[in-house]
N, C-alpha and C positions, 0 to 999 in steps of 0.2 A: 505495500500499499503506501503511493507517494506522499509523504507527508510534508508540510510548511508549516513553520512557526512564525506569526508575524506579530512582532513587536511593534505597537504603534507609540506615537508620542511626539513631542517637541525636545529635543536633546538638550535646547537651552533656557528650558523654564522648570528647574528644580523637580519637582515630583511628576510634571508631565512626562518626564521622561522614563518612567519607572517602567513602562511596557517594554521599551527599548533595551534598558539595562536588563531587565531579566532575559530578555531573547539574547542579548551578549552573552551572559552569564552560562545561558543552556546549550550555546554554541562552543563554550570553553570547555565543558564537561561532557559533551557528546559531539565531537568533531565532526562527525558524518551527517549530522542533523542539518537539513535545509531551513535556512534563517534568513529573514527578510527584515530590515528595520525600515521603518516609513514613518512619514511625516503628513502623507495625505490621507482622505477619507472617502467615504462615498464610492463613486463610480471610478475614481482614480484605481481605487484597490482591485478593480477586476484584473488589472494589467499584473499584477503580481500573483493571484490566486488562480488562475484560470489553468487549468491541466492538472491539478492536485486532486487526491482521493480523500485527503483529510486535512482538516487546517485547524492550527491552535492560536487563536487571537490574544494577544496579551494587550491590556490599555490602564489606563488609568479612570477613575470615577470619583464624584464628589457626590455624597449623599447627605441628608441631614442627621440620619443617626449612627453611621459608622466611625470608627475610630482609625486614625491614619496606620497603613499598613494590614488592614483587614482585607483578606482575599473572598472575592465571591466569583463561583462558578456559573455560567450561565449557558444556554443553548440558543441557537438562532431562533428557534420557535420562541423563545422568551421575549423577542424583542417583535415589536410590531410594526410591519411596513408601513411607511407612508401611501396613502392611496390618492392624495390630492397634493401634486406639486406643480409648480409651474416654471421650474428651472432646475437643472441637473447640480447645481452648488449647492452643498449642504445637505445632499442624501445621506440617510443613514445606513450603515452595513446591510440591514435588514432587508431595506429597499434596492440596494444595490445588487444584494443576491437574488432578488424576486425579478428583477429586470434582466439580470446576466441569465437565470434559468429560462424566462421569457424569450429570450434571443438567443436560445439554442447553445449557449457556451456550455462546456463542460466545468461544471462547478463542483467543488468538493461535496461530497455526500454526507460527511461525518465533521461537524463544526462544533470545537468548545472554545467558549469564550472565557477568558479569566480577567476580571476587572478589580484592579488594587485599589484600594481606600486611600485617597490622597488629601493633605492638608494644604499645600501650596503649589497652584498652577500658574501663578500671575509674575513670581518674581524670577527674573533672569539669573540663572547660576547654573553650572554644569553637575552639581550634586545633587542630590534628591535630601529632602529635609531628613533630620537624625532619625526619625518615627520610622519613615518610609525604608531609609537606607539599612537600617538594623533589620529589617524583615525581610530582604530581597533574598539572602541565602535560604532562608525556611520556605519563601514562595518558589523559588527554583527547585527545591527537594520535592516539595508538594506537586508542582506541575509535572516535572518529570516521571513522579511515581502513578499519579493517577491518569495520566496519557501514556504511561508505558513507553516513554522515548527512548 
């Protein structure tokens, strides 16, 4: 099964880079793992994921109840595609998947989404906050185990 780990985020906005950082750590631990780091969103992600059987997405999230460093596992089905949009800008991943399938692209059949609760995604910096940084090794191990990478 052809697997891709897709780490998402902005590498110069503190905690927003956590998806990229975790993907990099997974690549270091599992050298033959296919990993892409991306700052794109929506339709632009299709260029990266078409042709894979399995996709593991890692990104940041901000909720009202979470604690920085908490890890949430989602499935694509947990996300609701937008059905009314006037532009391809700002399309979420669920909508991009729906459109990719409708256009006949070979989309991954198995998709796991890992979202890491963050504290700061607005401050310029190349390191995550201490709370998030300290959880990265645990999150890397957990994703590798759960996904059997």
